[in-house]
C-alpha angles and dihedrals in degrees: 000000000000102000125218091207128035117192115202106193157088132319121196140169108240121221104197123198118189110214136172088238137352109266121252119232109294093011128121121208130182120244135212121233112327117229130201123209147141120286145123124143095265095046092045092050093047091052091047091052093048094046089049089061107264124127098247137189128184129213105205144138121236133181120246090247142099091275091055091051091049089056094045090053093048093049094046091049089059093050098255115154109240099186092109096049113113128207128221140176089240111100118262114264117271132205125197110207128187114197119192127207092264090060095251116132145198121210136197117187130201101197098205110160091007088074090064098054114131132161117258120209089256092051092050090052093051091045090053091056099045123105092222131017118195127192141164138196104261089094131061114297093230089059091051090048093051092049090050093050092048100048130085094215116021125190116192120197096197096210135167090041113261142150109267129210123238087235092062096041091051088070096045116105096180127018120202116194141150121235094271093049092046091054092050091054102038109011126237095327106073092193086070086076086079090066087068106030133027095233138011140182117209112198117214102191112234090359092068126231144300123225117212121192128171113260095011138089116261117264120219117210107193121224124256111243113233140148106266121226102163130352094200110129094004091121091045091050088052092052096045094049090045091055092045093050094047090049089064090068111100112269090229094054124073117241107258129207087254091055090049093048092052091048093049091049092052091046090049091054091048092052091050089054093048095056090058091068133055126248135026114271093016089061097052110111127226125243097256092055091046094050094045091053091043089057090051093050104037110018 
């Protein structure tokens, strides 16, 4: 398969603990029944892209353990191409997630095998031919940098928040960040992002998102009001659907502000659907549900 979207990123097993509220420093709280399931920003985004209708491959590193097999099964079940997934004796990455009754969450990640992810020659070749390449910061920076330099259209979801080099950002076509991440990169004025990248999307949680493009006014895409169950993977759903939707633009045509606006709207709808279900990958919606809700909201 020649994928439209290649996701270069992390894959973790999520241990989810439902709590009345996230504990403060030094505090112990009791949890409800713990659940175990597939997750990780890269895996979540790859599933979101595939379920949104794009031919999707993932470049990831998994341990040769039960957790790695759990992730392989979950990705394959969603139609993600696993031919570029490597295996290592290092344990598969693990995330501990506390989810409070409001749906807000707190996450701690042990990277494990994710810390060993590098690009093989085969992976670099596939990345170079993809319409969209999407990556995050739960894997080694040099791997992200190499993917950015190799791709023709590179989307960086700069999460978790980190300081980014000018060398990396020079190869970024579209930056996706939340408000905290935007401030770390550009300071209090989010428009300053455009000094470092040609276009950016700043996600605002339930308030929606803002699209920033050099030489144009910012575009506000309002949020879609829903009852929140669990916000885990909402941002990843947004990013995966964004990449999938942009990959549908002809490879010979540049992505226009109109294309980007449509993609952000579709991603926004997908994220609003994901927060209405519990878990990471289990909460990611399919394309028919996304498009039906999109028609209700925007058409």
